[in-house]
Legacy VTK file of the C-alpha trace (Angstrom):
# vtk DataFile Version 3.0
C-alpha trace
ASCII
DATASET POLYDATA
POINTS 765 float
159.344 104.391 172.030
155.801 104.641 170.975
153.824 107.375 172.885
151.389 105.954 175.413
148.122 107.906 175.894
144.809 107.657 177.553
141.541 109.019 176.162
138.187 109.377 178.038
135.438 109.199 175.421
131.806 109.908 175.906
129.340 108.660 173.117
125.802 110.010 172.759
123.150 108.988 170.391
121.241 105.642 169.975
123.715 103.541 171.800
121.781 101.617 174.399
120.593 98.151 173.805
122.172 97.891 170.365
125.281 96.019 170.970
127.391 99.098 171.399
129.388 97.963 174.393
130.337 94.604 172.964
131.374 96.464 169.694
133.755 98.761 171.792
135.041 95.694 173.661
136.001 93.869 170.418
137.471 96.887 168.786
139.623 97.710 171.764
140.867 94.281 172.427
141.650 93.750 168.747
143.878 96.912 168.758
145.276 95.697 172.145
144.103 98.790 173.991
143.382 98.874 177.726
140.442 100.504 179.453
136.777 100.084 180.024
133.286 100.786 178.544
129.837 101.123 180.287
126.423 102.344 179.871
126.023 105.619 181.903
122.290 106.153 181.499
122.464 109.165 179.288
125.405 108.084 177.388
128.131 105.475 176.970
131.280 106.192 179.048
134.581 104.615 178.071
138.345 105.039 178.362
141.238 103.742 176.107
144.875 103.456 177.083
147.838 102.428 175.027
149.808 103.355 171.888
148.567 106.671 170.535
147.948 105.288 166.979
145.950 102.346 168.268
143.755 104.549 170.658
143.068 106.838 167.712
142.203 103.875 165.588
139.659 102.705 168.093
138.131 106.232 168.455
137.825 106.406 164.682
136.109 103.083 164.462
133.568 104.267 167.091
132.672 107.207 164.778
132.614 105.432 161.554
132.032 101.583 162.196
129.415 101.498 164.882
126.869 98.682 165.038
124.120 98.807 162.405
121.363 99.653 164.969
123.222 102.344 166.652
123.294 106.036 165.704
126.311 107.875 167.019
125.474 111.600 167.432
128.181 113.049 169.580
131.673 111.713 170.355
133.372 113.760 172.975
137.192 112.963 173.555
139.305 114.217 176.554
143.031 113.239 176.598
144.281 112.425 180.163
147.481 111.038 181.833
147.940 107.311 181.352
147.179 105.322 184.512
148.933 102.075 183.452
145.823 100.184 182.577
146.354 97.125 180.349
143.303 95.062 180.088
139.945 96.069 178.640
136.677 95.415 180.461
132.903 95.923 180.173
131.835 97.554 183.456
128.423 97.351 185.115
126.032 99.890 183.711
124.403 102.707 185.698
120.699 102.011 186.178
118.154 104.758 184.928
116.832 105.980 181.800
118.153 105.640 178.180
120.395 107.979 176.434
119.141 111.213 174.875
119.149 109.794 171.546
117.038 106.712 172.239
114.736 104.667 174.665
115.370 101.748 176.857
114.069 99.280 174.195
115.412 99.576 170.592
113.248 98.873 167.576
113.024 95.518 165.858
115.223 94.951 162.870
115.824 92.464 160.155
118.347 89.679 160.272
121.907 90.699 159.797
124.332 89.377 157.178
126.379 87.490 159.861
123.236 85.576 161.162
122.006 84.963 157.717
125.430 83.538 156.943
124.980 81.335 160.104
121.629 80.136 158.795
123.213 79.185 155.379
126.288 77.413 157.022
125.744 73.681 157.330
128.424 73.595 160.035
126.789 76.229 162.121
124.580 75.272 165.077
122.245 77.965 163.659
121.925 76.246 160.217
118.362 76.465 158.916
117.186 77.988 162.104
114.399 80.423 161.490
114.889 82.524 164.634
118.536 83.158 164.450
119.590 86.502 165.747
122.385 88.373 167.476
122.965 91.641 169.336
122.837 93.534 165.941
119.461 92.067 164.624
116.153 90.563 165.592
113.079 91.410 167.505
113.156 93.737 170.433
110.161 96.041 170.885
107.775 93.205 169.854
109.056 90.663 172.499
109.778 92.933 175.489
107.401 93.055 178.478
109.087 95.576 180.604
112.283 97.400 181.373
115.142 97.241 181.940
115.477 95.250 178.767
116.797 91.876 179.551
115.722 88.356 178.660
113.614 87.832 181.772
111.360 90.693 180.765
110.807 89.327 177.192
108.747 86.494 175.744
112.094 84.694 175.280
112.061 83.973 178.959
110.049 80.893 178.197
112.997 79.406 176.254
115.934 78.906 178.678
119.306 79.037 176.770
121.206 75.810 176.174
124.859 75.690 177.417
126.192 76.707 174.170
123.891 79.819 173.747
124.585 80.611 177.182
128.370 80.614 176.662
127.920 82.990 173.596
125.622 85.172 175.625
128.280 85.547 178.341
131.535 86.023 176.241
132.037 89.722 175.544
133.967 88.951 172.363
130.981 87.147 170.897
128.451 89.158 168.817
125.722 87.237 170.789
126.897 88.695 174.116
123.892 89.895 176.106
121.724 89.446 172.898
118.411 88.935 174.667
116.791 86.914 171.844
119.690 84.530 171.248
118.437 80.947 170.688
119.195 77.836 168.555
117.269 74.849 167.396
117.923 73.100 170.672
116.503 75.653 172.939
114.657 78.291 170.933
111.111 78.786 169.564
109.867 76.218 167.102
107.787 76.245 163.922
104.579 74.333 163.465
102.086 73.782 160.640
98.429 73.968 161.291
95.357 73.095 159.258
91.746 73.541 160.604
93.085 74.629 164.005
95.031 71.355 164.392
98.738 71.024 164.484
100.208 68.728 161.622
102.674 66.367 163.222
105.521 66.609 160.659
109.323 67.222 161.028
109.582 69.969 158.388
106.633 72.461 158.898
108.292 74.976 156.595
108.641 72.652 153.575
104.989 71.733 154.104
104.092 75.406 153.919
106.263 76.116 150.773
104.533 73.012 149.124
101.072 74.389 150.033
102.038 77.881 148.486
103.203 76.162 145.362
99.848 74.334 145.270
97.852 77.712 145.242
96.977 77.679 148.976
96.460 80.771 150.983
98.519 80.546 154.388
98.893 82.712 157.432
102.506 82.996 158.415
103.422 84.321 161.870
106.384 86.595 161.826
108.163 89.025 164.129
105.409 91.597 164.986
102.431 90.027 163.635
100.878 87.566 161.096
100.754 87.934 157.252
98.311 86.421 154.714
100.569 84.792 152.247
100.095 83.321 148.644
101.833 83.177 145.348
101.613 86.752 143.912
101.937 85.526 140.385
98.877 83.249 140.631
96.164 85.561 139.733
93.430 83.015 140.603
94.763 82.525 144.130
95.136 86.307 144.693
91.545 86.690 143.537
90.393 84.163 146.022
92.294 86.124 148.671
90.515 89.397 147.853
87.138 87.560 147.874
87.716 85.804 151.054
89.040 89.005 152.908
86.572 91.401 151.457
89.240 93.564 149.750
88.197 93.951 146.187
90.734 96.398 145.121
92.970 97.584 147.985
96.582 96.952 146.800
98.544 94.127 148.366
102.159 94.303 149.353
104.401 91.655 147.935
107.776 90.072 149.126
110.490 89.263 146.767
113.687 87.312 147.266
116.191 90.086 146.280
116.673 93.392 144.449
117.205 91.453 141.110
113.894 89.732 141.453
112.240 93.137 142.202
113.732 94.589 139.019
112.070 92.010 136.886
108.606 93.795 137.585
109.503 97.240 139.051
111.868 100.144 138.518
114.364 100.595 141.387
116.236 103.688 141.753
119.312 104.088 143.961
117.326 105.732 146.760
114.660 102.893 146.434
117.377 100.134 146.602
118.822 101.789 149.577
115.398 101.805 151.211
114.614 98.227 150.124
117.888 96.909 151.534
117.865 98.841 154.732
118.268 96.485 157.713
114.853 97.605 158.857
113.227 96.399 155.710
110.257 98.612 155.047
107.677 97.997 152.315
108.772 100.513 149.710
106.407 101.802 146.911
107.813 101.244 143.584
106.610 102.008 139.883
105.921 98.986 137.986
107.761 98.503 134.548
105.106 96.326 132.918
101.468 95.475 133.615
101.656 91.709 133.732
98.329 89.882 134.611
99.458 89.216 138.184
100.326 92.867 138.858
96.903 93.974 137.672
95.344 91.806 140.308
97.771 92.609 143.170
97.405 96.331 142.548
94.435 96.978 140.432
94.294 100.308 138.503
97.764 101.432 139.801
101.193 101.619 138.297
102.837 101.168 141.721
103.298 98.128 143.970
104.518 97.888 147.586
107.542 95.588 147.799
109.676 94.430 150.643
112.716 92.049 150.935
112.863 89.178 153.422
113.662 90.457 156.960
113.537 87.428 159.073
115.364 84.060 158.829
111.766 82.437 158.238
111.455 84.703 155.206
114.758 83.707 153.856
114.125 80.023 154.319
110.826 80.354 152.536
112.493 81.838 149.515
114.998 79.031 149.502
112.054 76.958 148.222
110.109 79.534 146.285
111.126 81.442 143.220
108.529 84.159 142.692
107.175 87.018 144.783
104.604 86.324 147.519
101.794 88.531 148.503
102.395 89.468 152.190
99.421 91.454 153.529
98.299 91.828 157.145
96.295 89.066 158.658
93.108 90.835 159.693
89.740 91.604 158.453
89.211 95.238 157.003
89.350 97.644 159.757
90.415 95.241 162.392
93.757 94.878 164.166
96.326 92.269 162.758
96.215 88.933 164.622
99.205 87.843 166.508
98.291 84.407 167.896
96.916 81.059 166.707
93.629 81.379 168.701
92.725 84.772 167.175
93.926 83.728 163.780
91.583 80.679 163.520
88.661 82.563 165.209
88.735 85.590 162.824
90.274 84.132 159.592
89.135 80.457 159.549
87.387 80.941 156.341
90.229 82.904 154.706
93.216 80.554 155.051
94.025 77.068 154.038
96.669 76.565 156.584
99.112 78.353 158.948
102.761 78.332 159.555
103.175 79.585 163.100
105.685 79.510 165.994
105.507 79.367 169.660
107.200 82.682 170.699
104.711 85.102 171.910
104.428 88.423 170.135
104.003 90.762 173.054
103.285 93.814 170.957
101.714 93.992 167.665
103.817 95.939 165.115
102.994 96.294 161.501
105.364 96.687 158.663
106.601 100.239 157.928
105.785 101.614 154.440
107.769 104.306 152.626
107.721 105.978 149.333
110.459 107.994 147.636
108.928 111.425 146.791
111.137 113.968 145.089
114.133 111.775 145.571
113.578 111.625 149.390
111.979 109.185 151.841
108.361 109.661 152.991
106.861 107.423 155.629
103.307 106.293 154.788
103.500 104.126 157.975
106.274 104.457 160.543
106.202 101.264 162.534
108.398 98.151 162.546
112.077 99.011 162.594
111.483 102.692 163.699
109.305 102.350 166.756
110.231 103.289 169.505
112.953 105.629 168.473
113.002 109.252 169.851
112.061 112.325 167.916
113.036 115.945 168.730
110.841 118.150 170.897
111.821 121.746 169.992
108.684 123.125 171.734
109.981 122.010 175.011
111.389 124.541 177.506
112.739 124.159 180.919
110.395 122.035 183.054
108.406 120.968 180.050
105.379 118.931 180.987
105.223 115.257 180.103
102.473 114.812 177.436
100.394 112.010 176.141
98.974 112.665 172.562
96.302 110.213 171.644
96.278 110.743 167.817
93.336 111.165 165.355
90.799 108.463 164.147
92.552 106.851 161.144
96.154 105.740 160.838
96.481 106.388 164.463
99.756 106.413 166.421
100.036 107.797 169.888
102.964 109.817 171.323
104.599 110.534 174.649
106.679 113.646 175.132
108.900 115.134 177.765
111.900 117.485 177.616
114.087 114.938 176.140
111.978 114.343 173.047
108.881 112.604 171.688
108.389 108.901 171.123
105.951 107.859 168.704
104.155 104.514 168.806
103.844 101.819 166.179
101.013 101.995 163.703
97.604 101.292 165.428
95.365 101.846 162.560
91.785 102.925 162.594
90.244 103.410 166.067
86.475 103.004 165.572
85.312 100.013 167.643
85.965 98.423 171.082
88.787 96.046 169.833
90.787 98.872 168.191
90.172 101.132 171.151
91.415 98.473 173.477
94.580 98.094 171.321
94.917 101.873 171.462
94.781 101.822 175.303
97.223 98.836 175.624
99.669 100.681 173.271
99.515 103.900 175.461
100.129 101.981 178.680
102.985 99.885 177.368
104.727 102.955 175.663
104.475 105.028 178.854
105.876 102.067 180.765
108.769 101.472 178.410
109.742 105.074 178.025
109.455 105.533 181.710
107.266 108.657 181.417
104.234 109.400 183.638
102.076 111.914 181.555
100.718 114.916 183.279
98.788 116.283 180.281
96.692 114.716 177.576
96.139 116.159 174.041
93.706 115.078 171.342
91.964 116.126 168.073
89.284 118.817 168.139
86.678 116.368 166.471
84.143 115.732 169.055
83.230 112.217 167.778
86.607 110.472 167.596
86.954 107.538 169.998
90.539 108.864 170.686
89.102 112.154 171.803
86.722 110.199 174.160
89.698 108.461 175.444
91.500 111.668 176.101
88.620 112.920 178.112
88.417 109.662 180.101
92.094 110.059 180.977
91.569 113.608 182.054
88.748 112.547 184.319
91.173 110.051 185.852
93.633 112.762 186.856
95.425 113.962 183.731
95.506 117.803 182.909
93.461 118.654 179.733
92.511 117.461 177.407
94.171 119.998 175.162
92.112 119.825 171.880
94.202 120.528 168.794
93.166 121.193 165.189
93.896 118.446 162.781
95.851 120.553 160.407
97.624 122.566 163.000
98.979 119.225 164.435
100.103 118.332 160.713
101.892 121.656 160.461
103.434 121.585 163.880
104.862 118.113 163.095
106.675 119.401 160.114
107.984 122.413 161.904
109.162 120.072 164.839
111.306 117.744 162.846
112.995 120.762 161.065
113.110 122.834 164.256
111.188 125.773 162.866
109.603 128.086 165.477
107.429 129.704 162.581
106.730 128.623 158.959
104.072 128.981 156.392
102.842 125.407 155.935
100.520 124.002 153.334
98.549 121.146 154.709
96.613 119.250 152.126
94.733 115.943 152.782
91.281 114.401 152.648
89.484 115.185 155.924
90.144 117.149 159.118
87.928 118.926 161.661
88.376 122.619 161.428
87.992 125.077 164.289
84.945 126.461 162.490
83.340 123.021 162.495
83.712 122.545 158.832
85.891 119.950 156.999
89.287 121.361 156.294
91.752 119.715 153.962
93.412 122.364 151.616
94.950 124.985 153.994
97.760 127.521 154.055
98.641 128.058 157.664
100.988 130.622 159.349
102.204 128.107 161.807
103.764 128.292 165.371
103.784 125.550 167.847
101.190 127.230 170.036
98.922 128.415 167.302
98.167 128.174 163.586
96.408 130.979 161.466
94.444 130.099 158.351
95.837 132.568 155.718
94.806 130.849 152.524
94.078 127.560 150.605
91.338 126.153 148.546
87.792 127.785 148.137
85.162 125.889 149.939
82.708 123.614 148.239
80.160 121.081 149.405
79.841 117.318 149.721
76.332 116.377 148.705
75.259 113.283 150.684
77.956 113.848 153.244
79.955 110.548 153.490
78.310 109.299 150.295
80.122 112.064 148.334
83.417 110.503 149.751
82.419 107.019 148.582
80.999 108.272 145.322
83.136 111.389 144.338
80.946 112.162 141.280
78.553 113.712 143.810
81.114 116.378 144.434
80.867 117.428 140.822
77.383 118.587 141.701
78.954 121.215 143.921
81.904 122.353 141.699
80.460 122.192 138.186
77.621 124.405 136.783
76.806 121.893 134.118
73.803 119.599 135.020
74.265 117.352 131.844
77.863 116.514 132.794
77.082 116.085 136.375
74.051 113.915 135.739
75.939 111.726 133.279
78.863 111.263 135.665
76.506 110.363 138.640
74.720 107.812 136.725
77.758 106.250 134.909
79.818 105.895 138.143
76.860 104.240 140.086
76.703 107.119 142.450
72.945 107.224 141.755
70.525 104.765 140.085
68.896 107.186 137.671
68.554 110.771 136.503
65.819 111.589 139.007
68.224 110.644 141.832
70.978 112.857 140.021
68.619 115.838 140.226
68.215 115.280 143.921
71.952 115.324 144.460
72.181 118.603 142.544
69.431 119.957 144.681
71.473 119.024 147.755
74.399 121.029 146.472
72.269 123.937 145.617
70.434 124.099 148.981
73.194 122.883 151.276
70.883 120.135 152.624
73.035 117.276 153.901
75.953 118.862 152.039
78.850 119.672 154.501
81.206 122.365 153.502
84.827 121.484 152.694
88.197 122.749 151.477
89.638 119.428 151.064
92.335 118.980 148.420
91.756 115.191 148.526
88.092 115.615 147.568
89.132 117.984 144.829
91.358 115.273 143.444
88.628 112.708 144.038
86.191 114.768 141.966
88.617 115.187 139.008
89.251 111.347 139.060
85.328 110.781 138.769
84.995 113.597 136.111
87.621 111.855 133.802
86.210 108.437 134.454
89.351 107.190 136.276
87.628 106.280 139.460
84.085 106.735 140.472
83.785 104.625 143.528
86.233 104.707 146.427
86.628 101.272 147.875
89.720 101.978 150.026
91.205 105.089 151.615
92.711 107.401 148.793
91.737 105.189 145.900
90.353 107.797 143.503
93.226 110.091 144.033
95.935 107.222 143.770
94.237 106.155 140.415
94.411 109.709 139.206
98.048 110.083 139.979
98.730 106.776 138.106
96.766 107.937 135.025
98.494 111.427 135.276
101.874 109.747 134.730
100.859 108.893 131.366
100.042 112.459 130.381
101.612 116.009 130.143
100.741 119.232 131.833
98.734 121.673 129.786
98.409 125.501 130.179
95.541 126.388 132.392
95.209 129.729 134.257
94.607 129.578 137.969
91.494 131.308 139.271
92.017 133.017 142.591
89.590 134.870 144.695
89.171 136.193 148.202
87.320 134.143 150.858
86.930 135.630 154.352
89.819 137.843 153.486
91.968 134.997 152.644
93.415 134.367 149.212
92.028 131.056 147.857
92.308 129.041 144.722
88.779 128.877 143.410
88.090 125.157 143.214
84.766 125.243 141.266
86.232 127.559 138.575
89.306 125.324 138.334
87.329 122.142 137.804
85.122 123.902 135.211
88.328 124.761 133.272
89.440 121.276 133.578
86.318 119.961 132.059
86.597 122.280 129.105
90.280 121.067 128.671
89.063 117.522 128.591
87.037 118.242 125.402
90.238 118.744 123.502
93.129 116.716 125.049
93.496 113.207 126.482
92.294 112.552 130.003
95.869 111.789 131.211
96.808 115.265 130.281
93.966 116.665 132.205
94.758 114.524 135.179
98.397 115.872 135.092
97.209 119.460 134.653
94.809 119.091 137.644
97.781 118.043 139.890
99.962 120.860 138.525
97.358 123.467 139.049
96.823 122.487 142.534
100.537 122.556 143.413
100.922 125.902 141.645
98.003 127.409 143.314
99.109 126.384 146.865
102.657 127.530 146.207
101.453 130.896 144.974
99.296 131.605 147.967
102.020 130.463 150.444
104.904 132.275 148.880
103.017 135.464 148.551
101.984 135.441 152.283
105.539 134.461 153.433
107.180 137.285 151.348
104.779 139.771 152.685
105.191 138.769 156.205
108.901 138.168 156.480
108.681 134.474 156.836
111.667 132.516 155.407
110.249 128.949 155.305
107.402 127.348 153.489
106.583 123.757 154.092
104.214 121.085 152.606
102.652 118.197 154.501
99.381 116.179 154.815
98.338 113.066 152.684
98.473 114.905 149.491
102.267 115.347 150.060
102.730 111.591 149.052
101.903 112.619 145.359
105.263 113.038 143.730
104.228 115.325 140.949
102.374 117.781 143.191
105.149 117.718 145.772
108.014 118.168 143.308
106.150 121.113 141.599
105.378 122.764 144.772
108.975 122.505 146.030
110.445 123.812 142.883
108.032 126.738 142.897
108.824 127.684 146.502
112.538 127.503 146.003
112.408 129.364 142.975
110.896 132.221 144.799
113.856 132.458 147.062
112.345 130.876 150.100
113.468 127.762 152.153
111.321 124.746 151.574
110.843 121.977 154.040
108.958 118.649 153.703
108.347 115.485 155.742
111.286 113.288 156.553
111.431 111.392 159.925
107.602 111.823 160.472
104.782 110.721 158.135
103.063 113.599 156.434
99.728 111.670 156.675
97.688 110.999 159.813
100.283 108.635 161.208
102.172 111.908 162.166
99.357 113.700 163.898
100.179 112.510 167.442
103.767 114.018 167.066
102.219 117.342 166.258
99.702 117.101 169.023
102.466 116.491 171.537
104.428 119.547 170.332
101.381 121.877 170.278
100.318 120.721 173.868
103.858 121.199 175.101
104.094 124.719 173.690
100.670 125.820 175.027
101.205 124.441 178.457
104.720 126.011 178.639
103.046 129.462 177.581
100.455 129.062 180.274
103.129 128.300 182.896
105.288 131.350 182.062
LINES 1 766
765 0 1 2 3 4 5 6 7 8 9 10 11 12 13 14 15 16 17 18 19 20 21 22 23 24 25 26 27 28 29 30 31 32 33 34 35 36 37 38 39 40 41 42 43 44 45 46 47 48 49 50 51 52 53 54 55 56 57 58 59 60 61 62 63 64 65 66 67 68 69 70 71 72 73 74 75 76 77 78 79 80 81 82 83 84 85 86 87 88 89 90 91 92 93 94 95 96 97 98 99 100 101 102 103 104 105 106 107 108 109 110 111 112 113 114 115 116 117 118 119 120 121 122 123 124 125 126 127 128 129 130 131 132 133 134 135 136 137 138 139 140 141 142 143 144 145 146 147 148 149 150 151 152 153 154 155 156 157 158 159 160 161 162 163 164 165 166 167 168 169 170 171 172 173 174 175 176 177 178 179 180 181 182 183 184 185 186 187 188 189 190 191 192 193 194 195 196 197 198 199 200 201 202 203 204 205 206 207 208 209 210 211 212 213 214 215 216 217 218 219 220 221 222 223 224 225 226 227 228 229 230 231 232 233 234 235 236 237 238 239 240 241 242 243 244 245 246 247 248 249 250 251 252 253 254 255 256 257 258 259 260 261 262 263 264 265 266 267 268 269 270 271 272 273 274 275 276 277 278 279 280 281 282 283 284 285 286 287 288 289 290 291 292 293 294 295 296 297 298 299 300 301 302 303 304 305 306 307 308 309 310 311 312 313 314 315 316 317 318 319 320 321 322 323 324 325 326 327 328 329 330 331 332 333 334 335 336 337 338 339 340 341 342 343 344 345 346 347 348 349 350 351 352 353 354 355 356 357 358 359 360 361 362 363 364 365 366 367 368 369 370 371 372 373 374 375 376 377 378 379 380 381 382 383 384 385 386 387 388 389 390 391 392 393 394 395 396 397 398 399 400 401 402 403 404 405 406 407 408 409 410 411 412 413 414 415 416 417 418 419 420 421 422 423 424 425 426 427 428 429 430 431 432 433 434 435 436 437 438 439 440 441 442 443 444 445 446 447 448 449 450 451 452 453 454 455 456 457 458 459 460 461 462 463 464 465 466 467 468 469 470 471 472 473 474 475 476 477 478 479 480 481 482 483 484 485 486 487 488 489 490 491 492 493 494 495 496 497 498 499 500 501 502 503 504 505 506 507 508 509 510 511 512 513 514 515 516 517 518 519 520 521 522 523 524 525 526 527 528 529 530 531 532 533 534 535 536 537 538 539 540 541 542 543 544 545 546 547 548 549 550 551 552 553 554 555 556 557 558 559 560 561 562 563 564 565 566 567 568 569 570 571 572 573 574 575 576 577 578 579 580 581 582 583 584 585 586 587 588 589 590 591 592 593 594 595 596 597 598 599 600 601 602 603 604 605 606 607 608 609 610 611 612 613 614 615 616 617 618 619 620 621 622 623 624 625 626 627 628 629 630 631 632 633 634 635 636 637 638 639 640 641 642 643 644 645 646 647 648 649 650 651 652 653 654 655 656 657 658 659 660 661 662 663 664 665 666 667 668 669 670 671 672 673 674 675 676 677 678 679 680 681 682 683 684 685 686 687 688 689 690 691 692 693 694 695 696 697 698 699 700 701 702 703 704 705 706 707 708 709 710 711 712 713 714 715 716 717 718 719 720 721 722 723 724 725 726 727 728 729 730 731 732 733 734 735 736 737 738 739 740 741 742 743 744 745 746 747 748 749 750 751 752 753 754 755 756 757 758 759 760 761 762 763 764
């Protein structure tokens, strides 16, 4: 006789709102095992009774075959005496908060394989239906209005289920059981095609849209978390019109292609990149192009990379049923403004950009941009952590007993906000630049919505030290309304703390390299080696300081920086005139005088500005038209060259060991007289990496610190990152880099939350 057993199983992780209970029900009933499953707030509680082999099979499936949106972290099994239970049931859930690994509302995700098969199946009631979803896929965060997460608190409440969908929703064995966005053509949201603010009365809006795209039109297409501007990526003339109409002369556009095979016709796809592209969350993935076809030169001017994503909604797949080539898919907004999410805003702001619009009548409750990643040194790096990852929880190693609840409002660019408590930190979706009333309003709405969904009432607010950020003003406003603080945190300390946080390091030497950050001394930092703890960060090395003649004009025209780092008037003057930084040699003289006297020439240690200056020196990019352009073009140019030998000039500045930037640029200029500019570009990047690594490892060894890390916007540069990582590990130290948190400013709020938590805890002790 088979041995009968009973197992009590507790499962922790991301197991709420992701179809975990129906999965357990289907698995148990298929194995003819009795028992129950229920959500218990902090975890999923279940019991299985039956033949021992069958019970063990169910437990193994929980560990290895869980739903795609879940993340099983801990499975705790206790063996008990059987009670005679035969049937299996889904019990009512405990009310309360989400589990330790998640939050009450899961992130949005792309359409799953089963739902896509339904869309393709002529006999399915979901055939050709653009909004097909189930418990394993579809919108969540972008449609929910409140918690607990059920249909009545989402924008799907406006679409009552038909009897067929209702039956599936109520059947535990169906994968649409309690799927809050379930709908079909009879009861769900509908598509419509608009021209000049008017709905075109046609039966097939999607076919009308695909024909317009084939005819070279520029369309707006409303998706899950926002609206895209869409056109044929291979039609250079149409893409050029899109650039002209949107005022984006050179910023690279992302493209969407039908499948990996299509992507491989114009870009190289490694195994890691393919894994990213085909991830159910479907991020934009930055890839190196394999050939410079005319259309790529217009989509991503001056770069050898292009951002690519695969279809992630039923609507996208249906579009590509009618279209062969890749499509430009870029956010529907004016430069610097939030992406539009409804028809009224679309026609109000982009009427002169689009020729038509493919829209739907489901409200987007929360704007959520596409996530963007890049594979750097073989591993994933978030450029933007948004759709698909928001609002999942990150660790809070700075928290101690009775840790304060913290609101971190982020920096000024690439803004996210964060809410932290003793259970972890939840980072918001991408907000973007906060520099005007509209973006500040979106920032405020995001804060209020995130705190509501997470169920945290912040007691303390944290912000950047910069006195002129609107986000800092917002922190002060909230403090005046009753929150403690604001805790003002250095930009680069936040970067470094974020890196320590995701790797659970209490102390590390962290290289923080980016374009701009307000330093505690009132100067512009950006090339720092920091002895980092959560509550403090000491500046122990980095780049030597130089100036930015003309202030912001030196950022726009990086040849101006050469006046500060090169003692060669002829080279500086020629570069200033040739790049359009000045109109004539007389103006060039004024720029050099600014550098010499310090008049309107703020001091910086920025690694980003160093790369920009080299880009201008080599004639690669003399005008910055979008964030990071000179350095990005320099990186592309450097991939064509090889690293040459150049000695690294170090000196002491305020008792810190620094890489002497002016001397290094001077040596690079001399090198350019003898070797191709691509070699100089590669050497400039290599020198920066080796210089940082030398300073960091020397300090770490001398102070008994085992870990060195690298973060900030420059950490996206594959050559710099790889060289730095190799140099650190060869010295015998542990190296850590960004993984779950963006190294750029999108990760600042996470670091702010950790620092504020640590400082408040230290004050309370």
